[in-house]
Residue frames as a rotation matrix with the C-alpha (Angstrom) as fourth column:
UNK 1
-0.327 -0.726 0.604 65.17
-0.178 0.676 0.715 49.20
-0.928 0.126 -0.350 -119.84
UNK 2
0.537 0.410 -0.738 65.42
-0.811 0.007 -0.585 48.46
-0.234 0.912 0.336 -123.41
UNK 3
-0.330 -0.512 0.793 66.10
-0.113 0.856 0.505 44.85
-0.937 0.077 -0.340 -124.77
UNK 4
0.516 0.552 -0.654 66.06
-0.727 -0.122 -0.676 44.30
-0.453 0.825 0.339 -128.44
UNK 5
-0.397 -0.704 0.588 67.17
-0.288 0.704 0.649 41.21
-0.871 0.088 -0.483 -130.40
UNK 6
0.586 0.407 -0.701 66.98
-0.805 0.189 -0.563 39.44
-0.096 0.894 0.438 -133.69
UNK 7
0.615 -0.361 0.701 68.19
0.209 0.932 0.297 35.93
-0.761 -0.036 0.648 -134.95
UNK 8
0.247 -0.640 -0.728 71.45
-0.777 -0.580 0.246 36.37
-0.579 0.504 -0.640 -136.90
UNK 9
-0.466 -0.649 -0.601 72.40
-0.882 0.284 0.377 34.55
-0.074 0.706 -0.705 -140.02
UNK 10
-0.004 0.502 -0.865 71.72
-0.610 0.684 0.400 31.09
0.792 0.529 0.304 -141.05
UNK 11
-0.777 -0.299 -0.554 72.44
0.290 0.611 -0.736 29.77
0.558 -0.733 -0.388 -137.55
UNK 12
0.202 0.914 0.352 69.64
0.127 -0.380 0.916 31.91
0.971 -0.140 -0.193 -136.19
UNK 13
-0.322 -0.403 -0.856 71.70
0.890 0.179 -0.419 32.64
0.323 -0.897 0.301 -133.04
UNK 14
0.715 0.699 -0.018 69.93
0.667 -0.673 0.320 35.41
0.212 -0.241 -0.947 -131.00
UNK 15
-0.557 -0.802 0.217 71.89
0.655 -0.585 -0.479 38.72
0.511 -0.124 0.851 -131.01
UNK 16
0.496 0.780 -0.382 70.66
0.851 -0.350 0.391 41.26
0.171 -0.519 -0.838 -128.22
UNK 17
-0.458 -0.549 0.699 71.11
0.218 -0.832 -0.510 44.89
0.862 -0.082 0.501 -127.61
UNK 18
0.307 0.426 -0.851 70.69
0.925 0.078 0.372 45.86
0.225 -0.901 -0.370 -123.91
UNK 19
-0.660 -0.400 0.636 70.42
0.273 -0.916 -0.293 49.59
0.700 -0.020 0.714 -122.74
UNK 20
-0.820 0.392 -0.418 68.84
0.381 -0.172 -0.909 51.58
-0.428 -0.904 -0.008 -120.00
UNK 21
0.296 0.941 -0.165 66.59
0.336 -0.264 -0.904 53.15
-0.894 0.212 -0.394 -122.62
UNK 22
0.530 -0.132 0.837 66.52
0.834 -0.097 -0.544 54.67
0.153 0.986 0.059 -126.05
UNK 23
0.761 -0.242 0.602 69.15
0.019 -0.919 -0.394 57.35
0.648 0.312 -0.695 -126.69
UNK 24
0.700 -0.494 0.515 71.73
-0.635 -0.101 0.766 55.83
-0.326 -0.864 -0.384 -124.31
UNK 25
-0.435 -0.841 -0.321 74.65
-0.896 0.438 0.066 53.63
0.085 0.317 -0.945 -124.40
UNK 26
0.729 0.684 -0.012 74.16
-0.684 0.729 -0.029 50.00
-0.011 0.030 0.999 -125.06
UNK 27
-0.417 -0.737 0.532 75.78
-0.585 0.665 0.464 46.56
-0.696 -0.118 -0.709 -124.91
UNK 28
0.271 0.350 -0.897 75.75
-0.911 0.394 -0.122 44.01
0.311 0.850 0.426 -127.68
UNK 29
-0.129 -0.279 0.952 75.46
-0.644 0.754 0.134 40.39
-0.754 -0.595 -0.277 -126.75
UNK 30
-0.208 -0.123 0.970 76.45
0.362 0.912 0.193 37.54
-0.909 0.391 -0.146 -129.19
UNK 31
0.320 0.237 -0.917 76.84
-0.764 -0.508 -0.398 39.28
-0.561 0.828 0.018 -132.55
UNK 32
0.118 -0.134 0.984 76.63
0.162 0.980 0.114 36.21
-0.980 0.146 0.137 -134.79
UNK 33
-0.524 -0.377 0.764 76.79
0.735 0.255 0.629 35.56
-0.431 0.891 0.143 -138.47
UNK 34
-0.615 0.212 0.759 76.03
0.518 -0.617 0.592 38.75
0.594 0.758 0.269 -140.66
UNK 35
0.106 0.676 -0.729 74.74
0.992 -0.127 0.027 40.50
-0.074 -0.726 -0.684 -137.53
UNK 36
-0.767 -0.535 -0.353 76.22
0.541 -0.836 0.093 43.88
-0.345 -0.119 0.931 -138.33
UNK 37
-0.739 0.537 0.406 73.15
0.103 -0.506 0.856 45.09
0.666 0.675 0.318 -140.39
UNK 38
0.243 0.872 -0.426 70.68
0.618 0.199 0.760 44.13
0.748 -0.448 -0.491 -137.77
UNK 39
-0.055 -0.347 -0.936 72.76
0.962 -0.271 0.044 45.69
-0.269 -0.898 0.348 -135.04
UNK 40
-0.945 -0.327 0.019 73.08
0.319 -0.909 0.269 49.01
-0.071 0.260 0.963 -137.02
UNK 41
-0.341 0.897 0.281 69.24
0.172 -0.235 0.957 49.08
0.924 0.374 -0.074 -137.62
UNK 42
0.458 0.518 -0.722 68.60
0.783 0.148 0.604 48.76
0.420 -0.842 -0.338 -133.95
UNK 43
-0.409 -0.693 -0.594 71.16
0.850 -0.526 0.029 51.44
-0.332 -0.493 0.804 -133.10
UNK 44
-0.968 -0.028 0.249 69.71
0.141 -0.881 0.451 53.77
0.207 0.472 0.857 -135.39
UNK 45
-0.133 0.979 -0.156 66.11
0.452 0.199 0.869 52.96
0.882 0.045 -0.469 -134.40
UNK 46
0.695 0.418 -0.585 66.72
0.657 -0.039 0.753 53.59
0.292 -0.908 -0.302 -130.75
UNK 47
0.672 -0.458 0.583 69.54
-0.288 -0.886 -0.364 56.11
0.683 0.077 -0.727 -131.06
UNK 48
0.970 -0.243 -0.006 71.98
0.136 0.523 0.842 53.95
-0.201 -0.817 0.540 -129.19
UNK 49
0.396 -0.913 -0.091 75.72
-0.795 -0.292 -0.532 54.13
0.459 0.284 -0.842 -128.64
UNK 50
0.844 -0.041 -0.534 77.51
0.149 0.975 0.162 50.79
0.515 -0.216 0.830 -128.16
UNK 51
0.487 -0.702 0.520 80.29
-0.869 -0.448 0.209 50.52
0.086 -0.554 -0.828 -125.47
UNK 52
-0.530 -0.721 0.446 81.01
-0.742 0.649 0.168 46.83
-0.411 -0.242 -0.879 -125.46
UNK 53
0.129 0.468 -0.875 80.33
-0.679 0.684 0.266 43.29
0.722 0.560 0.406 -126.91
UNK 54
-0.164 -0.132 0.978 79.54
-0.894 0.440 -0.090 40.55
-0.418 -0.888 -0.190 -124.49
UNK 55
-0.299 -0.011 -0.954 80.01
-0.652 0.733 0.196 36.86
0.697 0.681 -0.226 -125.63
UNK 56
0.614 0.523 0.591 78.08
-0.789 0.433 0.436 34.11
-0.028 -0.734 0.679 -123.88
UNK 57
0.382 -0.603 0.700 80.55
0.235 0.796 0.558 31.50
-0.894 -0.048 0.446 -125.33
UNK 58
-0.194 -0.752 -0.630 82.92
-0.489 -0.483 0.726 31.20
-0.850 0.449 -0.275 -128.25
UNK 59
-0.173 0.214 0.961 80.98
0.684 0.729 -0.039 29.03
-0.709 0.651 -0.273 -130.82
UNK 60
-0.859 -0.417 0.295 81.12
0.479 -0.457 0.749 30.54
-0.178 0.785 0.593 -134.23
UNK 61
-0.151 0.900 0.410 77.28
0.755 -0.163 0.636 31.22
0.639 0.405 -0.654 -134.48
UNK 62
0.720 0.428 -0.546 77.63
0.687 -0.552 0.472 33.57
-0.099 -0.715 -0.692 -131.51
UNK 63
0.320 -0.628 -0.709 80.94
0.231 -0.674 0.702 35.34
-0.919 -0.388 -0.071 -132.17
UNK 64
0.227 -0.172 0.959 81.04
0.961 0.197 -0.192 35.58
-0.155 0.965 0.210 -136.05
UNK 65
0.430 0.093 0.898 80.75
0.485 -0.863 -0.142 39.39
0.762 0.497 -0.416 -136.12
UNK 66
0.702 -0.159 -0.694 82.51
0.633 -0.308 0.711 40.07
-0.326 -0.938 -0.116 -132.76
UNK 67
-0.253 -0.953 -0.166 85.76
0.766 -0.302 0.567 41.43
-0.591 0.017 0.807 -134.44
UNK 68
-0.554 0.067 0.830 84.09
0.665 -0.564 0.490 43.56
0.501 0.823 0.268 -137.22
UNK 69
0.620 0.774 0.126 81.49
0.533 -0.533 0.657 45.03
0.576 -0.340 -0.744 -134.81
UNK 70
0.577 -0.444 -0.686 84.24
0.621 -0.308 0.721 45.91
-0.531 -0.842 0.098 -132.16
UNK 71
-0.465 -0.836 0.292 86.51
0.809 -0.267 0.524 47.26
-0.360 0.479 0.800 -134.88
UNK 72
-0.264 0.454 0.851 83.77
0.644 -0.574 0.506 49.46
0.718 0.682 -0.141 -136.49
UNK 73
0.734 0.676 0.062 82.57
0.359 -0.464 0.810 50.74
0.576 -0.572 -0.584 -133.11
UNK 74
-0.230 -0.891 0.391 86.01
-0.231 -0.341 -0.911 51.01
0.946 -0.299 -0.127 -131.34
UNK 75
0.441 0.468 0.766 84.71
-0.860 -0.023 0.510 48.95
0.256 -0.883 0.393 -128.43
UNK 76
-0.658 -0.732 0.175 86.02
-0.753 0.645 -0.133 46.03
-0.016 -0.219 -0.976 -126.43
UNK 77
0.184 0.597 -0.781 84.79
-0.431 0.763 0.482 42.36
0.884 0.248 0.397 -126.40
UNK 78
-0.176 -0.152 0.973 84.24
-0.969 0.199 -0.144 40.42
-0.171 -0.968 -0.183 -123.18
UNK 79
0.443 0.257 -0.859 84.65
-0.481 0.877 0.015 36.67
0.757 0.407 0.512 -123.20
UNK 80
0.875 -0.138 0.465 85.56
-0.378 0.405 0.832 33.98
-0.303 -0.904 0.302 -120.65
UNK 81
0.032 -0.950 -0.311 89.23
-0.926 -0.145 0.350 32.93
-0.377 0.276 -0.884 -120.95
UNK 82
-0.253 -0.026 0.967 88.32
-0.018 1.000 0.022 29.24
-0.967 -0.012 -0.254 -121.48
UNK 83
0.475 0.536 0.698 86.75
0.698 0.254 -0.670 30.25
-0.536 0.805 -0.253 -124.81
UNK 84
0.391 -0.304 -0.869 88.97
-0.349 -0.922 0.166 33.18
-0.852 0.238 -0.467 -125.76
UNK 85
-0.635 -0.744 0.211 90.98
-0.113 0.359 0.926 31.04
-0.765 0.564 -0.312 -128.28
UNK 86
-0.257 0.558 0.789 87.80
0.828 0.548 -0.118 30.47
-0.498 0.623 -0.603 -130.29
UNK 87
0.595 0.379 -0.709 87.60
-0.032 -0.870 -0.492 34.23
-0.803 0.315 -0.506 -131.34
UNK 88
0.053 -0.612 -0.789 90.52
-0.884 -0.397 0.248 33.63
-0.465 0.684 -0.562 -133.64
UNK 89
-0.832 -0.405 -0.380 90.10
-0.534 0.771 0.346 29.95
0.153 0.491 -0.858 -134.14
UNK 90
-0.087 0.931 0.355 86.50
-0.942 0.040 -0.334 28.99
-0.325 -0.363 0.873 -134.04
UNK 91
0.190 0.076 -0.979 87.19
-0.650 0.757 -0.067 25.75
0.736 0.649 0.193 -135.72
UNK 92
-0.790 -0.605 -0.100 88.49
-0.328 0.554 -0.765 24.41
0.518 -0.572 -0.636 -132.63
UNK 93
-0.649 0.630 0.428 84.89
-0.493 0.080 -0.866 24.32
-0.580 -0.773 0.258 -131.17
UNK 94
0.485 0.750 -0.450 83.60
-0.868 0.349 -0.354 22.25
-0.108 0.562 0.820 -134.18
UNK 95
0.298 -0.261 0.918 83.96
-0.037 0.958 0.285 18.59
-0.954 -0.119 0.276 -135.06
UNK 96
0.537 -0.114 -0.836 85.97
-0.810 -0.345 -0.474 19.19
-0.235 0.932 -0.278 -138.18
UNK 97
0.948 -0.185 0.261 87.44
0.233 0.958 -0.168 16.27
-0.218 0.220 0.951 -140.04
UNK 98
0.075 -0.997 0.017 91.16
0.515 0.053 0.856 15.80
-0.854 -0.055 0.517 -140.94
UNK 99
-0.762 -0.481 0.435 92.15
0.611 -0.308 0.729 18.56
-0.217 0.821 0.528 -143.35
UNK 100
0.075 0.940 0.332 88.70
0.972 -0.144 0.186 20.03
0.223 0.309 -0.925 -143.26
UNK 101
-0.885 -0.432 0.173 88.68
0.386 -0.889 -0.246 23.80
0.260 -0.151 0.954 -143.44
UNK 102
-0.434 0.741 -0.512 86.28
0.559 -0.225 -0.798 26.18
-0.707 -0.632 -0.317 -141.81
UNK 103
0.592 0.767 -0.250 83.78
0.239 -0.462 -0.854 27.43
-0.770 0.446 -0.456 -144.37
UNK 104
0.822 -0.279 0.495 86.25
0.513 -0.013 -0.858 27.01
0.246 0.960 0.133 -147.28
UNK 105
-0.137 -0.990 -0.027 89.13
0.928 -0.118 -0.353 28.55
0.346 -0.074 0.935 -145.40
UNK 106
0.555 0.404 0.727 87.42
0.096 -0.899 0.427 31.55
0.826 -0.167 -0.538 -143.73
UNK 107
-0.433 -0.778 -0.455 89.66
0.677 0.053 -0.734 33.20
0.595 -0.626 0.504 -141.12
UNK 108
0.784 0.611 0.111 88.90
0.338 -0.570 0.749 35.07
0.521 -0.550 -0.653 -138.00
UNK 109
-0.422 -0.893 0.159 90.86
0.358 -0.325 -0.875 37.39
0.833 -0.313 0.457 -135.66
UNK 110
-0.129 0.274 -0.953 90.54
0.981 -0.104 -0.162 38.68
-0.143 -0.956 -0.256 -132.13
UNK 111
0.842 0.346 0.414 89.28
0.344 -0.935 0.082 42.22
0.415 0.074 -0.907 -131.66
UNK 112
-0.073 -0.907 0.415 92.02
0.032 -0.418 -0.908 44.69
0.997 -0.053 0.059 -130.55
UNK 113
-0.581 -0.084 0.810 90.64
-0.774 -0.251 -0.581 44.84
0.252 -0.964 0.081 -127.05
UNK 114
0.061 0.637 -0.769 89.59
-0.042 0.771 0.635 41.73
0.997 -0.007 0.074 -125.34
UNK 115
-0.393 -0.082 0.916 88.62
-0.889 -0.223 -0.401 41.62
0.237 -0.971 0.015 -121.65
UNK 116
-0.681 -0.035 -0.732 88.21
-0.028 0.999 -0.022 38.42
0.732 0.006 -0.681 -119.80
UNK 117
0.245 0.822 0.514 85.17
-0.717 -0.204 0.667 37.42
0.653 -0.532 0.539 -117.75
UNK 118
-0.837 -0.491 -0.242 85.24
-0.177 0.660 -0.730 35.53
0.518 -0.568 -0.639 -114.50
UNK 119
-0.179 0.834 -0.522 82.57
0.700 0.481 0.527 33.66
0.691 -0.271 -0.670 -112.33
UNK 120
0.326 0.602 -0.729 80.41
0.945 -0.223 0.239 36.04
-0.018 -0.767 -0.641 -110.28
UNK 121
-0.783 -0.518 -0.345 82.05
0.536 -0.843 0.052 39.17
-0.317 -0.144 0.937 -111.37
UNK 122
0.286 0.923 -0.258 79.83
0.691 -0.385 -0.612 42.18
-0.665 -0.003 -0.747 -111.81
UNK 123
-0.578 -0.418 0.701 80.07
0.796 -0.479 0.371 44.30
0.180 0.772 0.609 -114.99
UNK 124
0.073 0.570 -0.818 79.16
0.540 -0.712 -0.449 47.96
-0.839 -0.409 -0.359 -114.50
UNK 125
-0.911 -0.319 0.261 78.54
0.361 -0.313 0.878 49.29
-0.199 0.895 0.400 -118.04
UNK 126
-0.614 0.692 0.381 75.97
0.151 -0.371 0.916 51.75
0.775 0.620 0.123 -119.48
UNK 127
-0.475 0.451 0.756 74.60
-0.856 -0.437 -0.278 52.38
0.205 -0.779 0.593 -115.89
UNK 128
0.678 0.624 -0.389 73.60
-0.480 0.776 0.409 48.75
0.557 -0.090 0.826 -115.67
UNK 129
-0.292 -0.701 0.651 75.02
-0.893 0.443 0.077 45.96
-0.343 -0.559 -0.755 -113.28
UNK 130
0.559 0.299 -0.773 75.38
-0.652 0.735 -0.187 42.63
0.512 0.609 0.606 -114.94
UNK 131
0.226 -0.476 0.850 76.35
-0.740 0.484 0.468 39.59
-0.634 -0.734 -0.242 -113.00
UNK 132
0.024 -0.363 -0.932 78.45
-0.878 0.438 -0.193 36.99
0.478 0.823 -0.308 -114.86
UNK 133
0.515 0.076 0.854 77.81
-0.535 0.807 0.250 33.16
-0.670 -0.585 0.456 -113.99
UNK 134
-0.565 -0.685 -0.459 80.40
-0.822 0.427 0.376 30.81
-0.062 0.590 -0.805 -115.40
UNK 135
0.354 0.770 0.531 78.30
-0.627 0.617 -0.477 27.92
-0.694 -0.164 0.701 -116.77
UNK 136
-0.568 -0.646 -0.509 80.49
-0.807 0.318 0.497 25.37
-0.159 0.694 -0.703 -118.51
UNK 137
-0.130 0.546 0.828 79.12
-0.012 0.834 -0.551 22.28
-0.991 -0.081 -0.102 -120.31
UNK 138
0.895 0.422 0.144 78.09
0.186 -0.061 -0.981 23.55
-0.405 0.904 -0.134 -123.72
UNK 139
0.417 -0.896 0.154 81.73
0.208 -0.071 -0.976 24.92
0.885 0.438 0.157 -123.87
UNK 140
-0.104 -0.561 -0.821 84.29
0.908 0.283 -0.308 25.36
0.405 -0.778 0.481 -121.24
UNK 141
-0.898 -0.371 -0.236 83.99
0.429 -0.855 -0.291 29.03
-0.094 -0.362 0.927 -121.13
UNK 142
-0.129 0.915 0.383 80.14
0.572 -0.247 0.782 29.41
0.810 0.319 -0.491 -121.45
UNK 143
-0.933 0.080 -0.351 78.69
0.279 -0.458 -0.844 32.09
-0.229 -0.885 0.405 -119.13
UNK 144
-0.005 0.977 0.212 75.27
0.931 -0.073 0.359 33.48
0.366 0.199 -0.909 -118.49
UNK 145
-0.876 -0.374 0.304 74.54
0.250 -0.892 -0.377 37.13
0.412 -0.254 0.875 -117.79
UNK 146
0.062 0.895 -0.442 71.94
0.977 0.037 0.211 38.30
0.205 -0.445 -0.872 -115.23
UNK 147
-0.162 -0.023 0.986 70.75
0.065 -0.998 -0.013 41.77
0.985 0.062 0.164 -114.75
UNK 148
-0.292 -0.152 -0.944 71.31
0.906 0.271 -0.324 42.74
0.305 -0.950 0.059 -111.21
UNK 149
-0.586 0.184 -0.789 69.05
0.380 -0.798 -0.469 45.49
-0.716 -0.574 0.397 -109.84
UNK 150
-0.780 0.391 -0.489 66.33
-0.591 -0.719 0.366 47.85
-0.209 0.575 0.791 -111.45
UNK 151
0.071 0.992 0.108 62.93
-0.852 0.117 -0.511 46.99
-0.520 -0.056 0.853 -112.79
UNK 152
0.679 0.152 -0.718 64.24
-0.605 0.671 -0.429 44.27
0.416 0.726 0.547 -115.10
UNK 153
-0.137 -0.767 0.627 66.22
-0.951 0.280 0.135 42.34
-0.279 -0.578 -0.767 -112.38
UNK 154
0.165 0.240 0.957 64.56
-0.383 0.909 -0.162 39.20
-0.909 -0.340 0.242 -113.45
UNK 155
0.873 0.126 -0.471 66.31
-0.484 0.115 -0.868 38.65
-0.055 0.985 0.161 -116.70
UNK 156
0.172 -0.770 0.614 68.84
-0.144 0.597 0.789 35.96
-0.975 -0.224 -0.008 -117.57
UNK 157
0.533 -0.158 -0.831 70.74
-0.844 -0.028 -0.536 35.84
0.062 0.987 -0.148 -120.91
UNK 158
0.622 -0.161 0.767 71.48
-0.347 0.820 0.454 32.16
-0.702 -0.549 0.454 -120.86
UNK 159
-0.350 -0.718 -0.601 73.35
-0.912 0.114 0.395 31.71
-0.215 0.686 -0.695 -124.19
UNK 160
-0.002 0.399 -0.917 73.28
-0.662 0.687 0.300 28.13
0.749 0.608 0.262 -125.06
UNK 161
-0.919 -0.254 0.300 73.02
-0.387 0.453 -0.803 26.93
0.068 -0.855 -0.515 -121.44
UNK 162
-0.573 0.796 0.195 69.19
0.332 0.443 -0.833 26.80
-0.749 -0.413 -0.518 -121.35
UNK 163
-0.947 0.316 -0.061 66.56
-0.180 -0.364 0.914 26.93
0.267 0.876 0.402 -124.03
UNK 164
-0.060 0.962 0.266 62.73
-0.943 0.032 -0.331 26.78
-0.327 -0.270 0.906 -124.03
UNK 165
0.809 0.588 0.002 62.25
-0.575 0.792 -0.204 23.01
-0.122 0.164 0.979 -123.73
UNK 166
0.785 -0.600 -0.153 65.85
0.453 0.725 -0.519 22.07
0.422 0.338 0.841 -124.10
UNK 167
0.653 -0.705 -0.277 69.51
-0.044 -0.400 0.916 22.74
-0.757 -0.585 -0.292 -123.15
UNK 168
0.396 -0.577 -0.714 72.76
-0.897 -0.410 -0.166 23.34
-0.197 0.706 -0.680 -125.04
UNK 169
0.874 -0.114 -0.472 74.39
-0.124 0.887 -0.444 20.39
0.469 0.447 0.762 -126.96
UNK 170
0.542 -0.737 0.404 77.42
-0.652 -0.065 0.756 18.82
-0.531 -0.673 -0.515 -125.42
UNK 171
0.723 -0.247 0.645 78.70
0.452 0.876 -0.172 16.60
-0.522 0.415 0.745 -128.37
UNK 172
0.808 -0.518 0.281 81.11
0.098 -0.352 -0.931 19.13
0.581 0.780 -0.234 -129.83
UNK 173
-0.012 -0.896 -0.445 84.69
0.666 0.324 -0.672 19.55
0.746 -0.304 0.593 -128.60
UNK 174
-0.887 -0.321 0.333 84.79
-0.064 -0.627 -0.776 20.82
0.458 -0.710 0.536 -125.07
UNK 175
0.125 0.961 0.247 81.22
-0.703 -0.090 0.705 19.82
0.700 -0.262 0.664 -124.29
UNK 176
-0.905 -0.350 -0.242 80.46
-0.062 0.670 -0.740 17.96
0.421 -0.654 -0.628 -121.13
UNK 177
-0.111 0.986 -0.125 76.97
0.125 0.139 0.982 16.65
0.986 0.093 -0.138 -120.25
UNK 178
0.161 0.139 -0.977 77.64
0.932 0.304 0.197 16.40
0.325 -0.942 -0.081 -116.49
UNK 179
-0.770 -0.509 -0.385 79.16
0.587 -0.801 -0.115 19.84
-0.250 -0.314 0.916 -116.40
UNK 180
-0.754 0.538 0.377 76.07
-0.147 -0.698 0.701 21.42
0.640 0.474 0.605 -118.15
UNK 181
0.183 0.825 -0.534 73.80
0.492 0.393 0.777 19.66
0.851 -0.405 -0.334 -115.70
UNK 182
-0.201 -0.396 -0.896 75.79
0.974 -0.175 -0.141 21.03
-0.101 -0.901 0.421 -112.79
UNK 183
-0.967 -0.246 0.072 75.66
0.254 -0.957 0.142 24.47
0.034 0.156 0.987 -114.40
UNK 184
-0.344 0.920 0.189 71.94
0.011 -0.198 0.980 24.35
0.939 0.339 0.058 -114.79
UNK 185
0.382 0.439 -0.813 71.49
0.776 0.326 0.540 23.28
0.503 -0.837 -0.216 -111.13
UNK 186
-0.304 -0.568 -0.765 73.84
0.900 -0.433 -0.036 26.09
-0.311 -0.699 0.644 -109.86
UNK 187
-0.974 -0.213 -0.081 73.05
0.168 -0.911 0.377 28.87
-0.154 0.354 0.923 -112.18
UNK 188
-0.685 0.723 0.091 69.41
-0.240 -0.342 0.909 28.55
0.688 0.600 0.408 -113.26
UNK 189
-0.117 0.757 -0.643 67.45
0.536 0.593 0.600 26.48
0.836 -0.275 -0.475 -110.72
UNK 190
-0.441 0.065 -0.895 67.88
0.876 -0.187 -0.445 28.85
-0.196 -0.980 0.026 -107.74
UNK 191
-0.982 0.131 0.132 66.47
-0.084 -0.945 0.316 31.74
0.167 0.299 0.940 -109.69
UNK 192
-0.431 0.902 -0.010 62.76
-0.337 -0.171 -0.926 32.84
-0.837 -0.396 0.377 -109.03
UNK 193
-0.194 0.450 0.872 60.12
0.702 0.684 -0.197 31.31
-0.685 0.574 -0.449 -111.45
UNK 194
0.759 0.645 -0.092 59.35
0.418 -0.591 -0.690 34.66
-0.499 0.485 -0.718 -112.92
UNK 195
-0.069 -0.867 -0.493 62.86
-0.192 -0.473 0.860 35.24
-0.979 0.154 -0.134 -114.12
UNK 196
0.902 0.360 -0.239 62.71
-0.280 0.066 -0.958 35.73
-0.329 0.931 0.161 -117.97
UNK 197
0.114 -0.863 0.492 65.18
0.264 0.504 0.822 33.68
-0.958 0.037 0.285 -119.95
UNK 198
0.701 0.019 -0.713 66.54
-0.616 -0.487 -0.620 35.20
-0.359 0.873 -0.329 -123.10
UNK 199
0.561 -0.451 0.694 68.29
0.193 0.886 0.421 32.29
-0.805 -0.102 0.585 -124.88
UNK 200
-0.537 -0.730 -0.421 70.96
-0.319 -0.286 0.903 32.01
-0.780 0.620 -0.079 -127.62
UNK 201
-0.955 0.274 -0.112 68.41
-0.053 0.213 0.976 30.33
0.291 0.938 -0.189 -129.84
UNK 202
-0.459 0.850 -0.257 64.72
0.632 0.516 0.578 30.30
0.624 0.103 -0.774 -130.03
UNK 203
0.202 0.649 0.733 62.01
0.074 -0.757 0.650 32.10
0.977 -0.077 -0.201 -128.08
UNK 204
-0.597 -0.387 0.702 62.12
-0.637 -0.303 -0.709 33.48
0.487 -0.871 -0.066 -124.62
UNK 205
0.146 0.613 -0.776 60.88
0.370 0.694 0.618 31.46
0.918 -0.377 -0.125 -121.70
UNK 206
0.370 -0.028 0.929 60.88
-0.800 -0.518 0.303 31.71
0.473 -0.855 -0.214 -117.83
UNK 207
-0.744 -0.652 0.145 62.66
-0.600 0.558 -0.573 29.74
0.293 -0.514 -0.807 -115.17
UNK 208
-0.312 0.727 0.612 59.29
-0.635 0.319 -0.703 28.54
-0.706 -0.608 0.362 -113.84
UNK 209
0.712 0.532 -0.458 58.16
-0.690 0.410 -0.596 27.15
-0.129 0.741 0.659 -117.24
UNK 210
0.062 -0.706 -0.705 61.48
-0.584 0.548 -0.599 25.33
0.809 0.449 -0.379 -117.77
UNK 211
-0.764 -0.354 0.539 61.43
-0.645 0.417 -0.640 23.97
0.002 -0.837 -0.547 -114.20
UNK 212
-0.019 0.777 0.630 57.99
-0.541 0.521 -0.660 22.51
-0.841 -0.354 0.410 -114.71
UNK 213
0.821 0.571 -0.004 58.26
-0.300 0.427 -0.853 21.28
-0.485 0.702 0.522 -118.28
UNK 214
0.223 -0.789 -0.572 62.00
-0.915 0.034 -0.403 20.97
0.338 0.613 -0.714 -119.52
UNK 215
0.929 0.159 -0.333 62.78
-0.093 0.974 0.206 17.32
0.358 -0.161 0.920 -119.41
UNK 216
0.065 -0.982 -0.180 66.53
0.377 0.191 -0.906 18.00
0.924 -0.009 0.383 -118.93
UNK 217
-0.441 -0.184 0.878 65.75
-0.643 -0.618 -0.452 19.83
0.626 -0.764 0.155 -115.61
UNK 218
0.644 0.765 0.007 63.69
-0.514 0.427 0.744 16.98
0.566 -0.483 0.668 -114.22
UNK 219
0.807 -0.265 -0.528 65.20
0.500 0.782 0.372 15.53
0.314 -0.564 0.763 -111.13
UNK 220
-0.241 -0.919 0.311 67.80
0.492 -0.392 -0.777 18.24
0.837 -0.034 0.547 -110.84
UNK 221
0.632 0.399 -0.665 68.05
0.775 -0.330 0.539 20.03
-0.004 -0.855 -0.518 -107.50
UNK 222
0.814 -0.383 0.437 69.51
-0.262 -0.913 -0.312 23.55
0.519 0.139 -0.843 -107.04
UNK 223
-0.040 -0.954 -0.297 73.23
0.352 0.265 -0.898 23.53
0.935 -0.140 0.325 -106.00
UNK 224
0.599 0.249 -0.761 73.76
0.787 -0.006 0.617 23.88
0.149 -0.969 -0.199 -102.33
UNK 225
-0.470 -0.844 -0.259 75.37
0.877 -0.479 -0.031 27.02
-0.098 -0.242 0.965 -100.92
UNK 226
-0.220 0.436 -0.873 74.63
0.314 -0.816 -0.486 30.71
-0.924 -0.380 0.043 -100.77
UNK 227
0.051 0.346 0.937 72.71
0.996 -0.083 -0.024 32.25
0.069 0.935 -0.349 -103.76
UNK 228
-0.407 -0.226 -0.885 73.58
0.303 -0.947 0.102 35.69
-0.862 -0.227 0.454 -104.74
UNK 229
-0.993 0.077 0.085 72.18
0.054 -0.339 0.939 38.02
0.101 0.938 0.332 -107.42
UNK 230
-0.474 0.878 0.070 68.44
-0.403 -0.287 0.869 37.72
0.783 0.384 0.490 -108.31
């Protein structure tokens, strides 16, 4: 299993490339601001062939380069339908004032091929199986991606749901604090302590470390019901 990543642009949103190994097809997760150069460097270094872009949510720091990357590589983008409108109008996800333009009038467009994600669906791409967990709260269409099966089964790409020592902000349009707490309880807390968490910002962590030390998880209980996946 190959997982490589880097913080993209001034927002330092983590962009990840995921592949079975060097010299294979790969997935690109959250290509943010000015991410194309970093993506191309990793593709060349590991001899990878991109087949899709996966978006954990529609905030501009995570989708800035989705359209150019998809267009250059001729690949589709996957996003939850509740956040799809942010691909072409990311200003809707920001608290812009009346008449305020996004970065001086910068415009965005959807890629030619957009596929919609749903809760608990399994993506079978690049010889990998990835389970999608809808995790609203940071945005209505936020999702997390879990590797299902194989040696790296304990890996969660959490987007801006869960960080090392913190959680995603809920003060932007579409944010909901109660919803993100419910998502944390349902998506994260049932996972084994050794599950590696690769977040949308900052360093990697584990479910166990966050269960023990993250103040936002204190007092939460795992959601009741059957647990699938990891």
